[in-house]
N, C-alpha and C positions, 0 to 999 in steps of 0.2 A: 800688388800683393793679393794672394788668393784669399777669398772669404770662405770660412768654414763653419758649418753647422755641426755641433757636437751632440751626439745622442747616446743615451744609456739610461740606466735606472737611477736617475739623479733627482735629488730633492725630496726623498722619502725618509731621511733620517737613518739610513743604513750606513754604518761606518765604513764597511767594505767598499760599497759603491762610491761613497764620498771620497774615499782615498784614491780609487781609480780615477775619478774626475780630477782630483787635485794633481795627481801625477801626470795625467794626460794633458791637462792645461799647461803644466810646466814644460812638457816636451814640445807642445805646439808653439809655445811662446819663444822657443829657440829658432823658429823659422818664420814667424809672422808676428804682427803687432796685436795687442790685446783687443783693439777695437775691430779686428777682422774675425773674431771668434764669437759665436753665439751658442748658448747652451740650451737644449730642451730640458725643462725641469718640471717636476711635479709641484714644486713650490718656487716659482720664478723669483719672488721677492727675496726669499731667504738665500737662494743660490747667488743672486746678483750681489747682495751685500757681503756674503761670505767670501766670494772669490773676486769681487770687483770686476765682473764680467757681464756682457750682454746676455740676456735670457729671454726666452718666450715660453709660454705655457705648452707643455707637451700634448695637451688635449685640445688645443685650439687649432683645428685643421686650417682655417683661413690664415692664421699667422704663420703656420708651417709652410704653406704653399707660397705665401708672400716672401718669406725668407729664402726658400729654395730658388725662387726666381732671381734672387740677387746673389746667390751663393755659387761657388765653384765646386764645392765638394761637401758631402756629408761624411763625417767620421764617427764610427761607433767605437767608443773608447775602451771597451773591455767588459768582462763579466759573462754570466750565463744567460745571455739574451735569447738564444734560440734553443729553448727547452719548453716542454709542456707538462712538467711534473707539478710545479707550484702554481701554474696558471695556464688555462687553455687559451686565454685571450691575448696575453702579452706577446706570444710568439707571432701572432698575426699583426700585431701593432708594428713590430720591427720589420716584418716582411713588407707591410704596407709602406713604411717609410722608404725602404730600398726602392720599391717600384715607383713611388712618387718622385724620388730624387732622380731616377733615370729618365722619367718623363720630362723633368725640368732640366735635363742635360747636365746633371751633376755627376762628378766622379763619386763612386761609393767605395770607401775604405773601411774595413773592419779590422780592429786591432785587438790582439790578445783575447780572442774569443774562446770560450769553453762551450763546445757544441754538445747539446743533448743533456739528459735523455729526452728523446722524442718518441713517445709511445703511440701516438695516434697516427694511423696510416695517412689520413688526409694532410696532417701536419708535415709528415715526412715528404710527401709529394710536393707540397707547397714550398718547403725549404729547398728541395732539389731544383725546382724550376726557378725560384727567385735568386738563389745564390749564383746561378749561371750569369746573372746580370752584374754581379759585383766585380769591381776592377781589381781589388786586391784584398786578401784576408790573411792575417796572422793569427795563429791559434796558440793557446797557452799550455797545451799538452799534446803528446804524441797521439793519444786516442782520438782527439778532435781532428787532427790531421788525417788519420786513417779513415775516419768517418766521412770526411769531405772527399777524399780520394775514392772511397767506396761508392759514393753517389754520383761519381763521374765528373766532379768539378775539375776544371783545368788545373793541373798540378803546377803550372807556371805562375798561377795566381796565389798559391798557398805557401806560406812560410811558417816555420816553427819559431815561436817567441815564448814569452811567459807573462804572467800577470805583472803589470807595471808597478804594483804596490811593493814588489820586492825591492824597489829602489828607495824605499823610505829609509831615512837615516835621522839620528838624533840631532837636535840643534847644537850649536857650538857651546852654548852655556849650560847644557844638561849635565847634572851631577847626580849619580845614583846614590840613594840613601840605603844603608844597610843596618838592620836592627840586630844582627847576630843570629837570628833564627831564619831557617829556610822559608821562602815565600812561594806559595803556589797560587797561580791565577786561574780562574775558571771563566770560559766563555761558552755559554750553553745556548741551546735552542730546543723548543718542544718539537716533537716529530710524531705525528699520528697518535697512536695510543700508548706510547712508551712512558714509563714511569721515571723520567729523567731526574726530577727534583728529589724523589725519595732516595734513589741510589747514590746520587751525587752528595746528598746530605750525609749519608752514612760514610761515604769516602772522606768528606771534609772533616767529620768528627774524628775519624781514625787518624787523620793527619794532625789535627789539632791536639789530640791526646798524646801524640808523639812529638810534641813541641815544635810544630810547624804552623805558619800563619796562612790563612786562606782568604783570598780576595775574589769577588765576583764582579764582572764587568759586562755591561750590555753593549752589544754590537748593533743590533737592530732594535732600537729603543722601545718601540711600541710593543714588540713581541717579547723581548727578553726580560723586560722589567717584571712582568707577571711571574716568570719562572724564578727570578731572583727573590721576589717576595715570598714565594713558596718555600724556598730554601731557608730564608730568614725565619719563617714560622717554625721550621724544624730545628734549627740550631741556634737561633737567637743571636746574641751579641758576641758570640765566640768568633765570628768572622767579620770581614769588612766588605761592605756592599756599596758599589758606586751606582747611585740612582739618578744622577744628573745626566743631561745630554752632553756627552764628551766630544771634543773636537778630535780630528785625526791625530794631531800632535799630542794631545793629552792622553789618549788611549795608548799611543805608541810609547810614551814615556812611562806610563804605568806598567806596561808589559815588559819594557826594558829593565825595570827594576826588580823583576821576578827571577826566581831560580828555575822554575818549570811552569809551562802553561798547559793546562788541560783544555783542549779546544774542540768544539763541535762546529762552530762557525768557520768556514774556510778562511776568511780574511784574518781571523784571530791567529790562525796558524802561520799565515804569511807575515803578519806583523811580528810574530815571535821569531820566525826565521830571519827576517830583516834585522831584528834586534839581537840576533845570535843568542836567543833563549831556547834551550831544548824544549820540545813539546811532546805531549802524549795526545795523539789524535783519536777522537771518537767519531767514526764515520757514519753519516746519514745519506751520503751521496757519493757516486764514483769520483766526483771532482776532488773530494777530500783525499781519497786513496791516490789519485793521480798526483796531487801536490806532494803528499808524503813521499811517494816514490821518487819524485823529481829532486828531493833533497836527501835521497838515500836513507829514508826512514820508513818504518812500518807503522801501519795503523794499529793502535793499541787494542781497540775493540769496536764493534758496531753499536749504534745507538739502540738497536733492538735487543742487544744482549750485553748490557753493561755488567761486567763482573767486577765487583768492588775490590776484592782481594787482588785480582790480577792487575787492575788499574793502579792500585796502591803500589804493588811491586814494581810496576813500570816506572812510576814516579821516583821511587827510591833508587832504582837502577840509574835513572838519569842523574840524580843528585850524586850518587857514589862515583859516577864516571863523568863528572862535569867537564873536565878539561878535554877529554877525548870527544865527548858529544859536541862541545862547542867548536873544536877544531874541525870535525867532520862537517858540521853544519855550515861553518864559515866558508869552507871550500866549495860546497854545493851551491851556496847562495851567490858566490862570485861568478860561478859558471852560468847561473840563471840571469844575473845582471848583464852578462855579455849578450845573452839572447835578446834582451829588450832593445838592443841597438838597431835591430832590423826595423822596429817601429819608427825610429827616428829617420832611418834611411828612406823609408817609404814616404813619410811626411815631407822630407826635404825634397824628394823628387817631385812631389805634388806641387 
C-alpha cells in the first residue's frame, strides 16, 4: 500500500481547513489504510487525537525529510495554499515541500487548490517553476485552472474539481429545531481597515427589530472571536454568540438549522451550500466570488462597501423565495459534488 504525507494548513483551529482535512482523510481512507497516512500539522497532538491519524510537526524539517524518505507521495489536500496576500512566507513553505518531495522521489498530488492571488513577481516566477514538477493538480475553480494554463503548466496535469467540503452532510441522527422565527447566521472576519463589526451590528439590530433571530459563529477561532466580542458590545444579549471552539460537525449542524447565512469566510458559504441553506456572500477575496458563481449565486456586496440596507434586502429576498433558492442551490451543489470525484480517481490511480 502507498504511504502518503498529507499537507495543508492544518492544526491552526481554522474550521474551513479542518473540514478540508476531514474530507480529504475520508477520501484517502477509501484507497489505503489509516496507518499509511501521516498529516503535517501546526499542532500535531491535537490533530492526532482529533482524527486518530499519524502526525508530524509541519515546522520540523528533519521529521519531514525522514517521513518523505519513507513515503510514496505527498498530497496537498486543498485550500488557498499558493497565494501571497495573507502571508508572504507560507507560499514558499509549500513550494519548498514540493521540491523536497521530488528530491525524495515522491509523487506530488495537489487536490482542490485555489490558486492566487499572487502579487509578488518573484512569487509568481517561483510558482511557475515549481508547479512544473507537480505530477497532478486539481483546482477548485475555473479561474485557478486558467491561471495555471496561463503560466504554461502542462494541461494534461490539470483538472477542474471543487472544494471537498461541499461533500459535508448532516449525521443520520440530526434533527433541525425551529423556533418559529427566521434565523440568520453570521460568519465574519476582519479585513484591513473595514468597519465590519459596526455595520453588521446595525444589520443585526434591524433584523432583530423585524422579529428575526441572529447568531454569530467563529470559523477561525483566534481571529473571529474578537470580532464577535465587538458585535456583542454593540447589541448585547439580543443575539446569540458561539464562543467555544466548534468541531466541523457542530458548526455544520448550527448552520443547517438556519434560514440564511451571511458569510465572509469562504468555508462558511461552502458549509451553507452543503447544508442547502441560502447565503448572502460578503466578498473580501476573489475566491468568495468564484464560489458564489459556482452555485449560480451573486455576491451581495464587498467587505469594503457593506451597504446595510442592501444586505438586509438581500436577506429578506432569500427568505421570501426560500423554496426557489433551495431548489437552485441543491441542483448546483449536486453538480459540484460530481466534480470532486476526479480527486478520488487520481488518488485511486496513485
